[in-house]
C-alpha positions as CSV (number, residue, x, y, z in Angstrom):
1,M,0.0,0.0,0.0
2,P,1.3,3.5,-0.9
3,R,2.4,5.7,2.0
4,Y,0.0,8.6,2.0
5,K,1.0,12.0,3.4
6,F,-2.2,13.4,4.9
7,V,-2.8,17.1,5.4
8,K,-5.7,18.5,7.5
9,S,-8.2,20.4,5.5
10,S,-8.0,24.2,5.9
11,Y,-11.8,24.0,6.4
12,S,-11.5,21.8,9.5
13,G,-11.8,23.4,12.9
14,G,-8.9,23.6,15.3
15,N,-10.9,22.4,18.4
16,A,-10.7,18.8,19.5
17,G,-13.8,16.7,18.7
18,Q,-14.7,18.8,15.6
19,E,-15.4,17.3,12.2
20,C,-12.0,17.1,10.5
21,V,-10.9,15.7,7.2
22,E,-7.4,15.0,6.0
23,V,-6.4,14.7,2.3
24,A,-3.4,13.1,0.7
25,L,-2.4,14.1,-2.8
26,N,1.1,12.6,-3.0
27,V,0.2,9.4,-4.8
28,A,-0.2,9.6,-8.6
29,R,-3.8,9.3,-9.9
30,T,-5.2,9.0,-6.3
31,V,-6.7,11.3,-3.8
32,A,-6.9,9.7,-0.3
33,V,-9.4,11.1,2.3
34,R,-9.7,10.1,5.9
35,D,-11.2,11.3,9.2
36,S,-8.4,13.0,11.2
37,K,-9.8,11.6,14.5
38,Q,-9.5,8.1,13.1
39,S,-6.0,8.1,11.6
40,G,-5.9,4.3,11.7
41,G,-9.4,3.9,10.3
42,P,-10.6,3.5,6.7
43,V,-9.2,5.6,3.8
44,L,-11.4,6.6,0.9
45,L,-9.5,6.5,-2.4
46,L,-10.8,8.7,-5.2
47,A,-9.8,9.4,-8.8
48,P,-8.7,13.1,-9.1
49,T,-11.6,13.8,-11.4
50,A,-14.0,12.5,-8.7
51,W,-12.3,14.7,-6.1
52,D,-12.5,17.7,-8.4
53,A,-16.2,17.1,-9.0
54,F,-16.8,16.8,-5.3
55,Q,-15.1,20.1,-4.6
56,E,-17.0,21.8,-7.4
57,T,-20.3,20.5,-6.0
58,L,-19.3,22.2,-2.7
59,G,-18.6,25.4,-4.5
60,R,-14.9,25.4,-4.0
61,Q,-12.2,25.5,-6.6
62,P,-9.8,22.5,-6.7
């Protein structure tokens, strides 16, 4: 399994217990997403086009 380098979303709050998402963009043709409070938990793997569509749906630019 590739080693993902996760970065916390700038939209995540800084307080403990808040909803936080981490994203890894360091593996070719893959966007990995996980819950920052569950770093050993499941990782959602997306194609970059799916990630772009998700962000566009939220009204944010990739």
